[in-house]
C-alpha positions in Angstrom: 0.0 0.0 0.0 2.8 2.4 0.9 4.7 1.5 -2.3 1.6 2.3 -4.3 1.2 5.7 -2.6 4.9 6.5 -3.2 4.7 5.5 -6.9 1.5 7.7 -7.4 3.2 10.7 -5.7 6.3 10.4 -7.8 4.3 10.0 -11.0 2.1 13.1 -10.2 5.1 15.3 -9.6 6.7 14.2 -12.8 3.4 15.0 -14.6 3.4 18.5 -13.1 6.9 19.2 -14.5 5.9 18.2 -18.0 5.2 20.9 -20.5 2.0 21.2 -22.5 2.1 22.2 -26.1 -1.0 24.3 -26.3 -1.5 27.6 -28.2 -3.5 28.9 -25.3 -0.9 28.1 -22.6 2.3 28.2 -24.5 5.4 26.2 -23.6 5.2 26.8 -19.8 5.3 23.6 -17.6 2.0 22.9 -15.8 3.6 23.8 -12.4 4.7 27.3 -13.7 2.6 30.3 -14.6 4.5 31.6 -17.6 4.5 35.1 -19.0 1.2 37.0 -19.4 0.2 37.8 -23.0 0.4 41.5 -24.0 -2.8 43.5 -23.5 -4.8 44.0 -26.7 -6.3 47.3 -27.8 -9.9 48.1 -26.8 -12.6 48.9 -29.3 -13.4 52.6 -29.3 -16.5 53.2 -31.3 -19.9 54.7 -30.8 -21.6 51.7 -32.6 -23.8 49.4 -30.5 -22.9 45.7 -30.5 -25.6 43.2 -31.4 -26.7 41.2 -28.3 -26.4 37.4 -28.6 -29.3 36.5 -26.3 -32.3 38.2 -24.6 -31.4 39.9 -21.3 -27.7 40.1 -22.3 -26.2 43.3 -20.8 -24.9 45.6 -23.5 -21.2 45.6 -24.0 -19.1 48.8 -23.6 -18.1 49.9 -27.1 -15.3 52.2 -25.9 -12.2 52.1 -23.7 -12.8 52.6 -20.0 -9.1 52.7 -19.1 -8.7 55.1 -16.2 -12.4 55.2 -15.3 -13.2 55.4 -11.6 -16.0 52.9 -10.7 -15.9 52.4 -7.0 -17.6 53.4 -3.7 -16.3 57.0 -4.2 -17.7 57.6 -7.7 -18.8 56.2 -11.1 -17.3 57.8 -14.2 -19.8 56.0 -16.4 -22.6 58.1 -15.0 -21.0 61.3 -16.2 -22.4 60.3 -19.7 -25.0 57.6 -19.1 -26.9 59.2 -16.2 -30.4 60.3 -17.1 -29.6 64.0 -16.6 -26.5 63.8 -18.9 -27.6 61.8 -21.9 -28.9 64.9 -23.9 -25.5 66.5 -23.6 -23.4 63.4 -24.1 -25.6 61.6 -26.7 -24.8 58.4 -24.8 -27.6 55.9 -24.2 -29.3 56.2 -20.8 -28.8 53.4 -18.3 -31.8 51.0 -18.1 -34.7 51.9 -15.9 -34.0 48.5 -14.2 -30.9 50.1 -12.7 -33.2 52.4 -10.6 -35.0 49.4 -9.0 -34.2 48.0 -5.6 -34.4 44.3 -4.9 -38.1 44.5 -4.0 -38.9 46.1 -7.4 -39.5 49.6 -6.0 -38.2 52.5 -8.2 -35.6 54.8 -6.6 -34.7 58.4 -7.5 -31.1 57.5 -8.2 -29.2 54.4 -9.4 -29.6 51.4 -7.1 -26.6 50.6 -5.0 -26.7 47.0 -6.4 -26.4 48.3 -10.0 -23.8 51.0 -9.3 -20.7 48.9 -10.3 -21.2 48.8 -14.1 -18.3 46.5 -14.9 -19.9 43.6 -12.9 -22.1 43.0 -16.0 -20.9 45.4 -18.8 -17.5 44.7 -20.3 -15.4 46.6 -22.9 -14.6 44.8 -26.1 -11.1 44.2 -27.4 -9.9 43.9 -31.0 -8.2 40.6 -30.3 -8.8 37.5 -32.4 -10.4 34.7 -30.4 -7.9 32.0 -29.3 -10.5 29.3 -30.0 -12.8 29.1 -33.0 -16.4 29.6 -32.3 -19.5 28.6 -34.3 -22.0 30.3 -32.1 -25.4 31.1 -33.8 -27.9 33.3 -32.1 -31.5 32.3 -31.8 -32.8 34.6 -34.6 -30.4 33.0 -37.1 -31.4 29.5 -35.9 -35.1 30.3 -36.2 -34.7 31.7 -39.7 -33.0 28.5 -41.0 -35.3 26.2 -43.0 -36.1 23.0 -41.4 -36.3 19.7 -43.4 -39.6 19.7 -45.1 -39.6 23.4 -45.8 -41.2 24.5 -42.5 -39.9 27.0 -40.0 
């Protein structure tokens, strides 16, 4: 029994020291972290991205580098707050962001919706590391089924 445990321990440490040839991980051994890839540029456009599913939070189409979003303040609200959208031409935050957890509307943004980047993320111009054949529901519904029916 002891010999089996010692053999398993030696084999697992040898496995950890092996390197994996993966384009996602690079040549770093499993027990080492390896260098971080360089940061990619952020998209910086005024165009709205198409959502992939109902209730998907909109993505951020511009860079937010240097934005303060913490307990002290929220830079996003300088353009997206209801009172600032006419001046900034930015879309107003959803009315759902003014609701508390009981569904009651508040005069200002709900504290549970104050930290925008919990749901909304900026988009980079990087190419995906893994191919993706995702098809949204509208494209699936518009395909013809066998027999010519939708």
